[in-house]
Short mmCIF file of the C-alpha atoms (twelve columns), coordinates in Angstrom:
data_MODEL
# 
_entry.id   MODEL 
# 
loop_
_atom_site.group_PDB 
_atom_site.id 
_atom_site.type_symbol 
_atom_site.label_atom_id 
_atom_site.label_alt_id 
_atom_site.label_comp_id 
_atom_site.label_asym_id 
_atom_site.label_seq_id 
_atom_site.Cartn_x 
_atom_site.Cartn_y 
_atom_site.Cartn_z 
_atom_site.pdbx_PDB_model_num 
ATOM 1   C CA . MET A 1   14.680  -207.251 137.742 1 
ATOM 2   C CA . SER A 2   11.019  -208.148 138.213 1 
ATOM 3   C CA . ALA A 3   9.430   -206.580 141.234 1 
ATOM 4   C CA . SER A 4   7.163   -209.587 141.649 1 
ATOM 5   C CA . ASN A 5   9.396   -211.650 143.902 1 
ATOM 6   C CA . ASN A 6   7.857   -210.393 147.144 1 
ATOM 7   C CA . ARG A 7   4.280   -210.895 146.031 1 
ATOM 8   C CA . LYS A 8   2.341   -213.580 147.886 1 
ATOM 9   C CA . LYS A 9   1.651   -216.484 145.546 1 
ATOM 10  C CA . PRO A 10  -0.471  -219.620 145.600 1 
ATOM 11  C CA . ARG A 11  1.522   -222.635 146.694 1 
ATOM 12  C CA . ASP A 12  1.994   -224.081 143.213 1 
ATOM 13  C CA . HIS A 13  3.235   -220.860 141.603 1 
ATOM 14  C CA . GLN A 14  6.636   -222.400 141.046 1 
ATOM 15  C CA . LYS A 15  5.248   -224.378 138.121 1 
ATOM 16  C CA . PRO A 16  6.560   -223.391 134.670 1 
ATOM 17  C CA . GLN A 17  4.454   -221.154 132.480 1 
ATOM 18  C CA . GLN A 18  2.942   -221.914 129.096 1 
ATOM 19  C CA . PRO A 19  3.604   -218.607 127.366 1 
ATOM 20  C CA . LEU A 20  1.413   -216.721 124.969 1 
ATOM 21  C CA . GLN A 21  2.264   -217.891 121.474 1 
ATOM 22  C CA . MET A 22  4.193   -215.011 119.930 1 
ATOM 23  C CA . SER A 23  4.319   -214.358 116.213 1 
ATOM 24  C CA . GLU A 24  7.643   -213.991 114.415 1 
ATOM 25  C CA . GLN A 25  7.050   -210.233 114.396 1 
ATOM 26  C CA . ASP A 26  6.530   -210.185 118.167 1 
ATOM 27  C CA . ILE A 27  9.819   -211.974 118.698 1 
ATOM 28  C CA . ALA A 28  11.551  -209.596 116.289 1 
ATOM 29  C CA . ASP A 29  10.187  -206.601 118.182 1 
ATOM 30  C CA . LEU A 30  11.569  -207.906 121.461 1 
ATOM 31  C CA . GLN A 31  14.890  -208.810 119.850 1 
ATOM 32  C CA . ALA A 32  15.170  -205.261 118.531 1 
ATOM 33  C CA . LEU A 33  15.575  -204.107 122.125 1 
ATOM 34  C CA . GLN A 34  18.781  -206.109 122.375 1 
ATOM 35  C CA . ASP A 35  20.257  -204.876 119.076 1 
ATOM 36  C CA . GLU A 36  22.038  -201.623 118.394 1 
ATOM 37  C CA . ALA A 37  22.446  -200.979 122.120 1 
ATOM 38  C CA . GLU A 38  24.112  -197.610 121.627 1 
ATOM 39  C CA . ALA A 39  21.612  -196.327 119.070 1 
ATOM 40  C CA . ALA A 40  18.312  -194.664 119.875 1 
ATOM 41  C CA . PRO A 41  15.611  -197.368 120.050 1 
ATOM 42  C CA . LYS A 42  12.831  -197.625 117.485 1 
ATOM 43  C CA . TYR A 43  10.170  -198.424 120.075 1 
ATOM 44  C CA . THR A 44  9.574   -197.793 123.734 1 
ATOM 45  C CA . LEU A 45  9.079   -200.879 125.855 1 
ATOM 46  C CA . LEU A 46  5.469   -199.785 126.333 1 
ATOM 47  C CA . GLU A 47  4.857   -199.874 122.596 1 
ATOM 48  C CA . THR A 48  6.697   -203.177 122.218 1 
ATOM 49  C CA . TRP A 49  4.598   -204.742 124.984 1 
ATOM 50  C CA . SER A 50  1.416   -203.403 123.406 1 
ATOM 51  C CA . ILE A 51  2.423   -205.037 120.112 1 
ATOM 52  C CA . VAL A 52  3.074   -208.371 121.826 1 
ATOM 53  C CA . LEU A 53  -0.193  -208.272 123.758 1 
ATOM 54  C CA . GLU A 54  -2.388  -207.189 120.871 1 
ATOM 55  C CA . ASN A 55  -2.440  -210.805 119.657 1 
ATOM 56  C CA . ILE A 56  -4.120  -212.246 122.757 1 
ATOM 57  C CA . GLU A 57  -7.587  -212.647 121.270 1 
ATOM 58  C CA . LYS A 58  -6.202  -214.332 118.181 1 
ATOM 59  C CA . SER A 59  -4.115  -216.726 120.255 1 
ATOM 60  C CA . LYS A 60  -7.070  -217.499 122.524 1 
ATOM 61  C CA . VAL A 61  -9.250  -218.875 119.713 1 
ATOM 62  C CA . GLU A 62  -6.548  -220.806 117.877 1 
ATOM 63  C CA . GLN A 63  -6.513  -224.581 118.145 1 
ATOM 64  C CA . ILE A 64  -4.134  -225.771 120.849 1 
ATOM 65  C CA . PRO A 65  -1.272  -227.777 119.311 1 
ATOM 66  C CA . ILE A 66  -0.868  -231.276 120.715 1 
ATOM 67  C CA . VAL A 67  2.660   -230.456 121.914 1 
ATOM 68  C CA . VAL A 68  1.434   -227.410 123.851 1 
ATOM 69  C CA . ALA A 69  -1.481  -229.342 125.364 1 
ATOM 70  C CA . ASN A 70  0.901   -232.057 126.484 1 
ATOM 71  C CA . LYS A 71  3.264   -229.526 128.102 1 
ATOM 72  C CA . ILE A 72  0.399   -227.873 129.982 1 
ATOM 73  C CA . ALA A 73  -0.929  -231.190 131.285 1 
ATOM 74  C CA . ALA A 74  2.582   -232.284 132.254 1 
ATOM 75  C CA . ALA A 75  3.380   -229.011 134.032 1 
ATOM 76  C CA . TRP A 76  0.085   -228.961 135.928 1 
ATOM 77  C CA . THR A 77  -0.512  -232.534 136.999 1 
ATOM 78  C CA . ARG A 78  -3.963  -231.771 138.404 1 
ATOM 79  C CA . LEU A 79  -5.163  -230.753 134.947 1 
ATOM 80  C CA . SER A 80  -6.460  -233.358 132.544 1 
ATOM 81  C CA . PHE A 81  -6.386  -232.951 128.786 1 
ATOM 82  C CA . ALA A 82  -10.085 -232.112 129.050 1 
ATOM 83  C CA . ASP A 83  -9.126  -229.138 131.261 1 
ATOM 84  C CA . VAL A 84  -6.568  -227.705 128.880 1 
ATOM 85  C CA . GLN A 85  -9.069  -225.742 126.782 1 
ATOM 86  C CA . LYS A 86  -10.545 -224.016 129.868 1 
ATOM 87  C CA . TYR A 87  -7.033  -223.260 131.106 1 
ATOM 88  C CA . HIS A 88  -6.078  -221.858 127.705 1 
ATOM 89  C CA . GLU A 89  -9.073  -219.522 127.613 1 
ATOM 90  C CA . ARG A 90  -8.723  -218.369 131.224 1 
ATOM 91  C CA . TYR A 91  -4.983  -217.757 130.831 1 
ATOM 92  C CA . HIS A 92  -5.621  -215.464 127.881 1 
ATOM 93  C CA . ASP A 93  -8.502  -213.733 129.672 1 
ATOM 94  C CA . ILE A 94  -6.141  -212.845 132.522 1 
ATOM 95  C CA . LEU A 95  -3.576  -211.488 130.075 1 
ATOM 96  C CA . ILE A 96  -6.328  -209.322 128.592 1 
ATOM 97  C CA . LEU A 97  -6.996  -207.914 132.068 1 
ATOM 98  C CA . GLY A 98  -3.305  -207.095 132.386 1 
ATOM 99  C CA . ARG A 99  -3.215  -205.534 128.938 1 
ATOM 100 C CA . ASP A 100 -6.244  -203.379 129.767 1 
ATOM 101 C CA . ARG A 101 -4.428  -201.901 132.755 1 
ATOM 102 C CA . MET A 102 -1.416  -201.128 130.589 1 
ATOM 103 C CA . LEU A 103 -3.523  -199.542 127.846 1 
ATOM 104 C CA . GLU A 104 -5.280  -197.350 130.395 1 
ATOM 105 C CA . LEU A 105 -1.925  -195.995 131.567 1 
ATOM 106 C CA . ILE A 106 -0.921  -195.389 127.956 1 
ATOM 107 C CA . ARG A 107 -4.219  -193.562 127.370 1 
ATOM 108 C CA . GLN A 108 -3.557  -191.388 130.408 1 
ATOM 109 C CA . ASN A 109 -0.088  -190.518 129.086 1 
ATOM 110 C CA . PRO A 110 -0.435  -189.517 125.427 1 
ATOM 111 C CA . GLY A 111 2.891   -189.181 123.717 1 
ATOM 112 C CA . CYS A 112 4.641   -191.803 125.846 1 
ATOM 113 C CA . PHE A 113 5.519   -193.809 122.713 1 
ATOM 114 C CA . LYS A 114 7.492   -190.806 121.458 1 
ATOM 115 C CA . ASN A 115 10.000  -190.876 124.317 1 
ATOM 116 C CA . LEU A 116 12.763  -192.382 122.221 1 
ATOM 117 C CA . GLY A 117 15.752  -190.338 123.273 1 
ATOM 118 C CA . GLU A 118 19.195  -191.848 123.609 1 
ATOM 119 C CA . ARG A 119 19.974  -193.862 126.698 1 
ATOM 120 C CA . GLY A 120 20.803  -191.704 129.707 1 
ATOM 121 C CA . THR A 121 18.981  -188.603 128.451 1 
ATOM 122 C CA . GLU A 122 15.834  -187.054 129.895 1 
ATOM 123 C CA . THR A 123 13.875  -188.029 126.776 1 
ATOM 124 C CA . ALA A 124 14.884  -191.702 126.993 1 
ATOM 125 C CA . ASP A 125 12.118  -194.243 127.505 1 
ATOM 126 C CA . ALA A 126 13.459  -195.410 130.870 1 
ATOM 127 C CA . PHE A 127 13.593  -191.830 132.217 1 
ATOM 128 C CA . ALA A 128 10.640  -190.058 130.616 1 
ATOM 129 C CA . ASN A 129 8.289   -193.031 131.085 1 
ATOM 130 C CA . ARG A 130 9.692   -194.176 134.420 1 
ATOM 131 C CA . ALA A 131 6.585   -193.300 136.429 1 
ATOM 132 C CA . ILE A 132 4.416   -195.236 133.978 1 
ATOM 133 C CA . TYR A 133 6.532   -198.376 134.304 1 
ATOM 134 C CA . ILE A 134 6.498   -198.193 138.090 1 
ATOM 135 C CA . GLU A 135 2.730   -197.737 138.115 1 
ATOM 136 C CA . LEU A 136 2.329   -200.611 135.652 1 
ATOM 137 C CA . MET A 137 4.400   -202.904 137.866 1 
ATOM 138 C CA . TYR A 138 2.055   -202.000 140.698 1 
ATOM 139 C CA . GLN A 139 -1.083  -202.473 138.604 1 
ATOM 140 C CA . TRP A 140 -0.003  -205.880 137.309 1 
ATOM 141 C CA . GLN A 141 0.932   -207.146 140.753 1 
ATOM 142 C CA . LEU A 142 -2.295  -205.712 142.163 1 
ATOM 143 C CA . LEU A 143 -4.213  -207.660 139.515 1 
ATOM 144 C CA . PHE A 144 -2.670  -210.919 140.689 1 
ATOM 145 C CA . LEU A 145 -3.256  -210.041 144.335 1 
ATOM 146 C CA . GLU A 146 -6.933  -209.582 143.501 1 
ATOM 147 C CA . LEU A 147 -7.141  -212.828 141.527 1 
ATOM 148 C CA . GLU A 148 -5.390  -214.779 144.275 1 
ATOM 149 C CA . HIS A 149 -7.630  -213.222 146.920 1 
ATOM 150 C CA . ASN A 150 -10.689 -214.513 145.057 1 
ATOM 151 C CA . TRP A 151 -9.212  -217.986 144.521 1 
ATOM 152 C CA . VAL A 152 -10.555 -220.707 146.806 1 
ATOM 153 C CA . THR A 153 -9.831  -224.410 146.845 1 
ATOM 154 C CA . THR A 154 -13.507 -225.348 146.763 1 
ATOM 155 C CA . GLN A 155 -14.375 -223.634 143.493 1 
ATOM 156 C CA . PRO A 156 -15.132 -226.125 140.709 1 
ATOM 157 C CA . ASP A 157 -12.224 -225.066 138.492 1 
ATOM 158 C CA . ALA A 158 -9.766  -224.228 141.282 1 
ATOM 159 C CA . ALA A 159 -6.854  -226.097 139.682 1 
ATOM 160 C CA . ILE A 160 -7.485  -224.473 136.302 1 
ATOM 161 C CA . GLU A 161 -7.739  -221.010 137.847 1 
ATOM 162 C CA . LEU A 162 -4.553  -221.455 139.884 1 
ATOM 163 C CA . ALA A 163 -2.602  -222.611 136.839 1 
ATOM 164 C CA . ALA A 164 -3.872  -219.752 134.688 1 
ATOM 165 C CA . ILE A 165 -3.094  -217.146 137.358 1 
ATOM 166 C CA . ALA A 166 0.402   -218.510 137.926 1 
ATOM 167 C CA . ASP A 167 1.334   -218.702 134.259 1 
ATOM 168 C CA . ALA A 168 -0.103  -215.284 133.409 1 
ATOM 169 C CA . ALA A 169 1.838   -213.818 136.340 1 
ATOM 170 C CA . GLN A 170 5.002   -215.393 135.026 1 
ATOM 171 C CA . PHE A 171 4.397   -214.002 131.548 1 
ATOM 172 C CA . LEU A 172 3.871   -210.434 132.780 1 
ATOM 173 C CA . THR A 173 5.931   -210.105 135.974 1 
ATOM 174 C CA . GLY A 174 8.083   -213.219 136.222 1 
ATOM 175 C CA . GLU A 175 11.867  -213.396 136.054 1 
ATOM 176 C CA . GLN A 176 11.656  -213.971 132.295 1 
ATOM 177 C CA . GLY A 177 8.443   -212.040 131.770 1 
ATOM 178 C CA . LEU A 178 7.764   -208.655 130.233 1 
ATOM 179 C CA . VAL A 179 8.736   -206.642 133.311 1 
ATOM 180 C CA . ALA A 180 12.154  -208.314 133.244 1 
ATOM 181 C CA . HIS A 181 12.948  -206.386 130.061 1 
ATOM 182 C CA . LEU A 182 13.307  -203.288 132.223 1 
ATOM 183 C CA . GLY A 183 16.455  -204.897 133.589 1 
ATOM 184 C CA . LEU A 184 18.213  -205.009 130.202 1 
ATOM 185 C CA . PRO A 185 21.411  -202.897 130.227 1 
ATOM 186 C CA . GLN A 186 20.390  -200.997 127.089 1 
ATOM 187 C CA . VAL A 187 17.101  -199.984 128.700 1 
ATOM 188 C CA . ASN A 188 18.928  -198.444 131.681 1 
ATOM 189 C CA . PHE A 189 15.864  -198.398 133.925 1 
ATOM 190 C CA . GLN A 190 16.712  -197.115 137.401 1 
ATOM 191 C CA . TYR A 191 14.910  -199.047 140.135 1 
ATOM 192 C CA . GLY A 192 16.442  -199.442 143.555 1 
ATOM 193 C CA . PRO A 193 15.645  -200.772 147.027 1 
ATOM 194 C CA . GLU A 194 13.690  -197.660 147.981 1 
ATOM 195 C CA . ASP A 195 11.489  -198.013 144.916 1 
ATOM 196 C CA . GLN A 196 10.933  -201.683 145.724 1 
ATOM 197 C CA . ALA A 197 10.050  -200.873 149.328 1 
ATOM 198 C CA . GLU A 198 7.567   -198.206 148.231 1 
ATOM 199 C CA . LEU A 199 5.945   -200.591 145.761 1 
ATOM 200 C CA . GLN A 200 5.720   -203.320 148.364 1 
ATOM 201 C CA . ALA A 201 4.135   -200.909 150.847 1 
ATOM 202 C CA . ARG A 202 1.487   -199.982 148.304 1 
ATOM 203 C CA . LEU A 203 0.760   -203.643 147.637 1 
ATOM 204 C CA . GLU A 204 0.484   -204.432 151.331 1 
ATOM 205 C CA . ALA A 205 -1.930  -201.525 151.765 1 
ATOM 206 C CA . ALA A 206 -3.975  -202.777 148.829 1 
ATOM 207 C CA . ARG A 207 -3.953  -206.310 150.231 1 
ATOM 208 C CA . ALA A 208 -5.371  -205.012 153.514 1 
ATOM 209 C CA . GLU A 209 -8.269  -203.468 151.612 1 
ATOM 210 C CA . LEU A 210 -9.249  -206.698 149.832 1 
# 
């Protein structure tokens, strides 16, 4: 369901991500979206995402487990083990940038967490908060357009930056990222070809301004 498929990506963006380390509570919050499909949800997706992303700073300063470091180095062959710490910090910094854009939209729309009506009603999360989700998809993809625009092969940490951008993009807008939750049947988010075309047009206009 992610609207990120048409976004221009650095050449190595097909590499697998190293996701933010979620707590057991984070995982439970996401799983709650898949339970009790016919019942009114306990949280909007916006609130669930804010819960998941509130742990970024904590995750950033935690020691990197040897297994995680090995996966990162294996996934990004141009990174040495000595590069993993810089990658880890930059990856989380980019997620913070994405979270900031989400929190600003939440600030601009007080009460959006309260849109917990039953699926298919005007007070349902997917209907009442639809404009916020569409704007957030734009803002997150715009963030990665900006980061990619500023990425050059000659910068000292080019490989680290590319890896961090790619993996953060996957976490937020990838096929198994946060935006993909909008495609869950119980969420019932309506997003068609016309919406995709409008979003893409906005991104192309923004790209021309970079």
